[in-house]
N, C-alpha and C positions, 0 to 999 in steps of 0.2 A: 408596448401597449398601443393599440390603434382603436380609436372610435371615430365614427362618421362625424362630419364637421358640426352639425347641429349640437351634438352632445360632447364635443371634445372638451377635456378638463385640464389639459396641460399645453403650455405654449409649444413644447417640443413637438407636438403632433402636427403643427402647422406645416412643417416640411413634407409631411405625408399628405395631408388634406389638400394642399394646393396642387399636387400632381393630378388630381382627378377632379376636384371641385373649384369653381371660381365665383367671384363676387361681382356685384355691380360696379364697384369702384376699387381702386388700390391706392396706396400711399406713395408719395414721392419722398425724396431724402430730406425734405424740410418739414414733414408732418402734414403736408397738404394732400389733396385728393386728385387722382387722375381717372379718366374713364377706363372701364374694362369691359364688362358685358353691357354696361350702359354706355351710350355715346355721349351723354351729357346730362346735366340736372339743373333745375332752377329751384329757388326757395322763395316762397311768398314774403312780402314785406313784414308780415306779422309772425313769420317764423313757424307757421303751423301747417304749411303745405309744401311738400317736396315732390316735385315732378321729375321723373326719370325718363329720358328717351333711351330706347334700347337698340343695340345692334340688331340688324335683320338678317345676318349671315351666319348665326351661331346655331349649332345643332348639338344635342346631347349624344353621347356615344351610343345610345340605343336607337338613334334615328329620330327621336322626338325633337321637334323644332323649339328653340328657346324663344319665348315671347312674354308679354305682359301677364298672360294667364298663368305661366309657369312661376313667375315671381310671386303672384298672389297665392298660388297653391302652396309655395314653401312657407309663406308667412302664416297662412291659415293652419299649417301643420305645427309650426312653432307655437301657435296659440291653443292648440288642442289640449284638453285637460290632461294633466299629468305627463305630457310628453317632454316639455322642456321648461319646467316651472321657473328656473332661475332666469332664463332669457325673457320669459313673458313678464316676470315681476320686476326686472331691472331694465335690460336693453330696450324692451318694447312696452314699458309701463305707460308711456304717454301716447302710444299709438291708438287712434280711434278706429281707423279702417284703411284698407287698401282698395283702391279702385282701379279697374281696367278701363282706361280711356279708349284705347285702341290696341291693336296687336303690338305696337312698338312704344306705347306710352303707358306708364304705370304711375299712379299717384298715391303717396302716403299722406293721409290726413291725421294730424296730431291733436290731441286734446289741449295741449299747451306746447309752447316751443321747447324743443329738445335737440341741441346741436349734436348730441351723441348719436343720433340716428345715422349720420354720415359714417361715424366709426363703426357702427353695427353693419351697415351695408358693404362695408370693405373688410369685414371680419370673416373667419371661418364659420361662425354661427350664421351669418347672413349669406353664405355661399349657396349655390343653386343645385338642386337634385332634380333629375327628371321627374315630371308629374307621373309618368308611368311607374317609376320606381316607388314614389310615395304611395301609389294605390296598391301595387302588387308585390312589394317586398314582404317576405314572411316575418322578418324581425328588423323593423326599420331602425330601432335604436342600436342594434348590434353592428350595423355597417357590413362591409364586405363586398365581394364582387357583383352582387345582384343590384347594387345601387349605381346608377349612371350619372356621370357628371358631364361638363363641357371641356375638361382640362386636357393638357397635352399628353396625358397618359391614361391608360385604362387599367384598373386593377383586375387581374385575372386569377390571383391566388392569395389566399390569406390564411395562415395557420396561426391562431391566437397564441401569443407568448413566444412564437418562434421566428416567423418571418412574414413579409408581404411582398408580393411580386407585381411589377407593373410592366405593361407593354406600350409602345408608342401609339398614340392616336394619329394615324396618317392624314386625317381630315383637318387637323387643327391648324387654324390660320387666323386667330383673333387675340394674340397676345397684346398686352397693354403697351403703350409707347415706351415705357421705361424697362421693358423686359430683357433688352439686350440683343435680341434678334426676332425675327418673324418666322412664321411657318411652323412645321412640326418640330418636336425636340430633336437633339442631336443623337441621343442614345436610342437604341432599338428597344432596349428593355433594362430594367434595374431591379435588384433584389435588396430589401432592407432586412437585416437580421437583428433581432432584439437580443442583445448581449448585456445582461444587467451589470456584471462586474467590469470595472474600468480596466482592470489588469487583463481581462480576457479580450476586451475591445482593442486595447493597444497591442496586445500580442497578436491578435488576428491581423492588424495592420502591419506590424513590423515583419511578420512572417509572410506576407503577401496574400493571405487568404481573402482579405478585403482591400479595397482601394481608398476608402474614406471612413472615418468614424467621427462621431459627435460625442462630446463629453470626455475631456481629458483632464483629470485632476492634476494639481501641482505636483504631486508625488510621482507622477508618470511623465511629466512633461520632458524630462532629460532624455527619456527613451526616444522621444520624437525629435528633439532638437539635435541630438547627437548623430542622427541618421541623415546623411546628405540627400537621400532620395525621398525624404518626407518634408512636409511643410506644416506649419501650425499657425492658425489664425484665431483671434479672439474678438467677440462682439459683445458690448454691454447691451443688456435688455432695456426696453422702455418700461413704462408703467410704474408699479410700486416697488419699493426696495424690499429685500428679504428682511423681515422684522418679526419680533415677538410682540404680540398684542396682549395687553393685560385684561383679564376678565374682571371687570369692575362690579359684577353682580353680587359678589360675596367676598368675604375676607380671604386673604389680607389685602388684595388689590382694590377693594372699595375705598381705601384710604390713599389719597394722592401722594402722601409722604412716603408710603411704602413703595409706590410706583416709581417715585423719583429716586428712592434709596436703591432700588434694584439697578437702575441705569448708572447711578454713580458708583455702585459696587463693581460694575463691569468695565474692565479695561478692554474695550473693543479692539483697538489695533493689536494688542498682545494676543488675544485669542485668535484673531483672524490670521495673523502672521504664523502662529504656531500650527494652525490647521492648513493654511493656503500658501505659506511660504512667500509672503509679499506679493501675490498675484491678485488679491481681492481688493476691490475698491470700497472703502468705508462708506456707510450711508449715514446721513444725519437727519433725514426726513422720511416720512412715509412715501413720499414721491421720489422716484429714482432720479439721479443727477443728470440723465440725458434729457429729461422732459423740460419743455420750455416753461413749465409751471414750477419747477424746482426752486426753493428759497434758499439760496446760498448763504444768507445771513445767519442761518441756524448753525452753521459749522462752528464747532468749538465752544458752543454755549452750554454744554452739559456733558456729564459722563466721565468716568475714570477717576473720581475723587473719593477714595475709600473713607477718609476722615468724615467727609460730608455724609456719606452713606450711613455710617455708624451713628452720627448725630441724628439724622432723620429717623432712623429706627428707634433710637431712644426716646425721641419725642413722640413717636407713634405708640409707645408703650411696650415695644418689643426690647426691653432693657436688660433681661436676664438670659442666661445661657444654660443649656443642659450639659450633661457630662461629655457629649461629643463635640461641644463648642457651638452648637446651632442656637440661634436666637429663639427665646421663648416669651410667651405672654399668657398669663393665667394658666401656667403649666402646660400650654400647648405650643408645639414647636412651629416655627415659621417655615411652613412647607408649601411649595408650589409645584403643580404637576404640569409637565409638558407631554402631551400625547401626540406622537408623530405616526402618520399613516405610512407604512412601508412602501406601498406603490408610488408614493409621491416624493420619496426622498431622493434628492440629487445633491451634487456639489459637496458630498460628505457632510451633509447637515446633521446627520446623526453623531458624527465625530465632533462637530462644532458644538452640539448640545452638551456633549460630555466635558468639553473644555470650559464651557460657560458654567456647568455645574460645579466643576472644581474651583473656578475662579471666584465665584460669589460666595462659596462656602468659605474660602480662605480669607477674603476681604471683608465679609460682613456677616458671616454666620447664617446665610440663607440656604435652606435645604431644597434644591431643585431635583425633583424625581422625574427622570426621563423614561417614558414608556414608548417603545417602538412596536407597534401592533399592526394587524391587518386592517384593511380599510373599513370593514364592517364594525370592528371593535372601536376604531377611532371615531367613526360617525355616531356610534351610540354614546361614547363619552362626551362628544361635543353637544349632542342633543340633550343629554342629561345634565350638562353644565358641570361635569366631573373633570374640570381642568382649570388652571389659573393662567397658563400661557398658551397662546395659539400661534404657530408659526406659518407665515405665508408670504409669497411674492407673486406678482402677476405681470405678464408682459403685454398688457393692453397698449395699443398704440396711442390712445388718448388716456392719460393718467386718470381723468375724470371718471372713466368707466370703472377703473379699479377702486377709486374712492367711494363711488356710489355702492359698490358690492360690499366693501369692507367697513365702511364708516356710517352709512345711512342707517337711520334707526330701524328700518325694515330691510336692510340690505341682506341678501341671501347668505353671505358669509361674514356678517358682522358678529364677531365672537367676543367683542369687548363688553357687551351688555350696557354700553353707555348710550343713553337716549337724551338727546339734546335738541330742542327746537331751533337753537341758534346754529348748531351744526347742520341740521337738515336744511335750514333756510340758505346757508352758504352753498351747500351742494346743489339745491334747486336753482338758485340764482346763476351759478356757474354754467349750467347746462342750458340755460334759457337765453344766453346771449351768444352771438357769433363774434363779438368784439374781443379780439385776443388780449388786448391790454386789461379790459375789464375782467376777463376770466383769470388772468394772472393775478390780479389784485385780489380777487375773491379766494383764490387758492392760496395766496400768501396769508390771508387772514385764517383760513382754515388750518394751515400748517402751524401757525402760532397758537391756535386753540388746542390742537391735537398734540403737538410736540412740547410747547413751552408751558402753556397754562395748565393743561390737564394731564400731561405725561401719560397718554393712553397707549403709546407705542414705544418699543425700544428698537430703533432701526439698527440693523447690523451691517449689511453690505449690498452693494448693487449687483444684482445676478448678472452673470455673463455666460455665453456659450463658447466652447472651444471646438474648432474643427481641425483635425489632423488628417492629412491626405498625402497619397502618393503624388509626386510631382508630375506623374503622367496624367493626372486629372485636372482639367481646366474647368473654369466657370464656378469655382467654389466661392461661396460668399455669404452674406447675411442680408436679411430683408431691410429695405429702407424703413426707418422709423422704429420698427419693432425690435431690430437688432438680433433676431433669431435666425438660425440657418435657413437658407432658401431651399426651395424644392429643386427637382432634378432637370427643370426645363433647359437651363443653360449649361449643364454638365456635359463634358465631352472627354474622351480618352485618346491620348496621342499614341501612335503605333510604336 
């Protein structure tokens, strides 16, 4: 699946987006920022004015010059009604206006301090499209060859659901300092094929039909490791852990004891090992373990105690059972629904859901009903509140971006139904300061509230990406900070 960068919905599309589109800043390997299309930036003492100086030697692939007016045009498009409502409501919620000071200087004026602006202007949503494309594209949201970027490749062919083809941009000469080399890309062209089934992907690699694949489940890793001509690399993603979020808006998860009971009923290491064969890293918090904001003290503080789970359910009134052994209360079964959108399934998460379904039934009599449906059906169920569990992970380079989306009262993917002034206050304070120690303490308090006090989330594992490749391919790796596969700029083939 491919979507243009303003609209991208999965971290996996980053490796495609960065081939063609680029951002003002990029990340280093410590989570900091480096110049990219911007040559530098300054932040005012009150944290409300961000001034970016821009490179003057950058050109979009359609011949349009990159300048401050182009940056403003991209932001104006993001704020257009019904274009990118999630970005406007979250990443740009504190933006007041963008000013063109001169051709090489653009100023972002904020209504209040928001450190996540830097994360936004280094993200695919903040990457730059030619103003000409913004005006002339027939279907701007769909993406495709008619959209011009500044990147090292130009997309010249796109067949939805099948493949996308890029050719080298011979004029490219503005890679960031940590890119690995300068000038045009090494490859003349590259084709990405969309192969949904992992067995098909691995088979295409082992048979020599393709040189590199992304997404190798544990069940197929032996096929790669046993082949001396292939290599396998793994990278943990940044951002939020893959977790189940409890819908507290109605029964049964409106009761904190039931939320706690679900977590205690689940032996997370057992289900992870059964599905991923000891390759998954257990999560203990809503924040992933690679984030500097991760609270390690949460490890080992809950989960996997069936006796405690049953005690909590008894206390919550779910003290009887039906003929199938499921817990009941007032003659109603303790049933929770997990609605999974098929296009977003990765890492055998559907198989994991089935393992969790069996585990909590056996340990505590909880009936988990797993529904694997199309995206439209899933969206309707979430809109209607016809679910009790919501599964999600995000690979945001700054975990604060993920937390605002998932936990803020008005967050665009807040599916917990939990609205707390205390939680919103912590989230607001954490993005209002550039002091890393202060942000860490605020997110520690947030994790205590979300994980320990309110049990709003059942963390499962830290997402990772796997890259298997022919040893004839060089330049394979993962993005600094994000931990997702890199674009094709550094890839090369040996003879």
